[in-house]
C-alpha positions in Angstrom: -26.6 23.2 63.8 -27.1 22.5 60.0 -29.3 19.6 58.9 -27.6 16.6 57.2 -28.5 16.3 53.4 -31.1 13.7 52.8 -29.9 10.3 51.3 -31.5 11.4 47.9 -29.3 14.5 48.0 -26.1 12.7 48.4 -26.9 10.4 45.5 -27.5 13.3 43.2 -24.2 14.6 44.3 -22.4 11.4 43.4 -23.8 10.8 40.0 -21.6 13.3 38.1 -18.8 11.2 38.8 -19.3 8.2 37.0 -20.8 10.0 34.1 -17.6 12.3 33.9 -15.7 9.0 33.6 -17.9 7.6 31.0 -17.5 11.0 29.0 -13.7 10.8 29.3 -13.7 7.2 28.2 -15.9 7.9 25.2 -13.8 10.7 24.2 -10.5 8.8 24.3 -12.1 6.2 22.2 -13.3 8.8 19.6 -9.8 10.2 19.6 -8.3 6.7 18.8 -10.9 5.8 16.2 -10.9 9.0 14.1 -7.5 10.3 15.1 -8.5 13.9 14.0 -5.1 15.6 14.3 -3.9 13.4 11.4 -6.0 16.1 9.1 -3.3 18.6 9.9 -0.1 16.4 9.7 2.0 14.9 7.1 4.7 12.3 6.9 7.2 12.1 3.9 8.9 9.0 2.8 11.2 8.9 0.1 12.6 5.4 -1.1 15.1 4.8 -3.8 13.6 3.0 -6.8 13.6 -0.9 -6.5 17.3 -2.1 -7.4 18.0 -5.1 -9.7 18.6 -8.4 -8.0 22.1 -9.5 -7.3 24.2 -10.5 -10.6 24.3 -14.1 -11.5 27.4 -16.1 -10.6 29.8 -16.5 -13.4 31.1 -20.2 -14.1 33.7 -21.4 -11.6 37.2 -22.0 -12.9 37.3 -25.5 -14.6 33.7 -25.5 -15.3 32.7 -27.0 -18.8 33.2 -24.6 -21.6 30.0 -23.5 -22.9 28.0 -23.9 -19.7 25.0 -21.7 -19.5 23.9 -19.5 -16.6 20.5 -19.6 -15.3 18.1 -17.6 -17.1 15.4 -15.6 -15.4 12.0 -17.2 -15.1 9.4 -16.4 -17.7 6.7 -13.9 -17.1 3.4 -15.6 -16.5 1.1 -16.0 -19.5 -1.1 -12.9 -19.7 1.0 -10.9 -17.1 0.8 -7.2 -17.4 4.5 -7.1 -16.8 6.5 -7.1 -20.1 9.4 -9.5 -20.4 12.9 -8.4 -21.7 15.5 -10.7 -23.5 17.8 -12.7 -21.5 21.3 -11.5 -21.9 23.6 -13.8 -23.9 26.2 -15.6 -22.0 27.3 -15.3 -18.1 27.0 -11.9 -16.8 24.5 -9.7 -14.6 21.0 -10.4 -14.3 18.6 -8.0 -16.2 17.4 -4.9 -14.3 14.1 -4.1 -13.2 11.3 -4.2 -16.0 8.5 -1.5 -15.8 5.2 -3.0 -15.9 1.7 -1.8 -15.8 1.2 1.9 -14.5 -1.3 4.7 -14.1 -2.0 8.0 -12.3 -3.9 8.3 -9.1 -7.4 9.7 -9.2 -8.9 11.3 -6.0 -11.5 9.4 -3.9 -12.6 10.6 -0.4 -9.4 12.7 -0.3 -7.3 14.7 -2.9 -4.9 12.2 -4.0 -2.2 12.7 -6.8 1.0 10.7 -8.0 1.8 7.7 -9.9 1.5 4.0 -9.2 3.6 1.4 -11.3 4.4 -2.3 -11.1 8.1 -3.1 -11.3 9.5 -6.6 -11.8 12.8 -7.5 -10.6 15.3 -9.8 -12.0 14.7 -12.3 -9.1 11.2 -12.6 -10.4 9.6 -10.5 -7.5 7.3 -7.6 -8.0 7.1 -4.4 -6.4 4.5 -1.6 -6.6 6.1 1.8 -6.6 4.2 5.0 -5.7 5.9 8.1 -7.1 5.3 11.7 -6.3 2.4 10.7 -3.8 0.5 13.4 -2.3 -2.8 12.4 -0.4 -4.0 12.9 3.2 -3.1 11.0 6.5 -5.6 9.0 8.4 -6.4 6.2 10.7 -5.4 2.6 9.6 -4.5 3.8 5.8 -3.3 0.8 3.8 -2.2 0.0 0.2 -3.9 -2.7 -1.9 -4.0 -4.0 -5.4 -7.6 -4.4 -6.3 -9.7 -6.3 -9.1 -12.0 -3.3 -9.5 -11.0 -0.5 -11.8 -10.0 2.9 -10.1 -13.5 4.6 -10.7 -14.8 2.0 -8.5 -12.1 1.2 -6.1 -11.1 4.8 -4.9 -14.6 5.0 -3.4 -16.2 2.2 -1.8 -15.1 -1.2 -3.1 -11.9 -3.3 -3.4 -13.4 -5.9 -5.7 -13.1 -9.6 -5.1 -10.1 -10.8 -2.9 -7.9 -7.6 -2.9 -4.1 -8.1 -2.2 -2.9 -6.0 0.8 0.6 -4.7 0.5 0.8 -3.2 3.8 0.2 0.2 5.8 0.7 3.4 3.9 4.4 4.5 4.7 3.6 8.3 4.3 1.2 10.3 2.9 3.8 12.1 0.5 6.8 11.0 -1.3 8.3 7.9 -3.2 7.7 4.4 -1.6 8.0 0.8 -2.5 5.6 -2.0 -1.6 6.5 -5.6 -2.1 3.8 -7.7 -4.0 3.3 -11.2 -2.4 4.6 -14.0 -4.4 1.7 -15.8 -6.1 -0.4 -12.8 -6.6 -2.4 -13.1 -9.7 -1.4 -9.7 -11.5 -3.7 -10.6 -14.5 -6.8 -10.0 -12.4 -5.7 -6.9 -10.4 -6.6 -3.8 -12.1 -5.8 -1.0 -9.8 -3.6 0.3 -6.9 -5.7 1.7 -4.0 -4.9 3.7 -0.9 -7.6 2.8 1.5 -8.8 3.5 5.0 -9.5 -0.1 6.5 -11.1 1.2 9.6 -13.8 3.0 7.8 -13.7 1.2 4.3 -13.1 4.5 2.5 -10.8 4.7 -0.7 -8.6 7.8 -0.4 -7.6 7.3 -4.2 -6.8 4.8 -6.7 -4.8 4.4 -10.0 -5.6 2.2 -12.9 -2.7 -0.3 -13.7 -2.4 -0.2 -17.5 0.2 -2.2 -19.4 2.8 -0.4 -21.3 1.6 0.3 -25.0 -2.0 0.1 -24.0 
């Protein structure tokens, strides 16, 4: 008749179970945090250029002759977006107006493409990324930064950056609405940024046309 194992031997046999559970939990958390498979995947998003706002309404029948149609709001003083003259008389609103733009510089990941601000006839502004090519990663977002690209592409977003949302895809052409009230006069670069690890994938200086 075999002898029963001692209590200490039984404890030694049981300890691998909780350790294995802890290892699995730690491994799962690490996969969630780093998402290493994204180093081998790509997502392409191709959106059309931002469209002009709806045409202004023509005067209704019987309206007084010579009544003026509303004119677009003037650009804020010092804005990096240029303004175009209002069309004479009633008719469609002006189309999108190209503003500040620049090419991406690589940060922690190779990044190429162009970022440009586009003002629509309704006064809203869109950041458009064209021919973008960068890496996928965990929690990657698009920002407008007060810092120049040389800084924001690596480790700083400057004071009060403006978040435009999660990166839709690491390849292609994409539009991001700029929040109303954002002070474009102080925002100097567009940045692709990993919020989870505070790392810049790449950035583009936004330079006004003609400068």
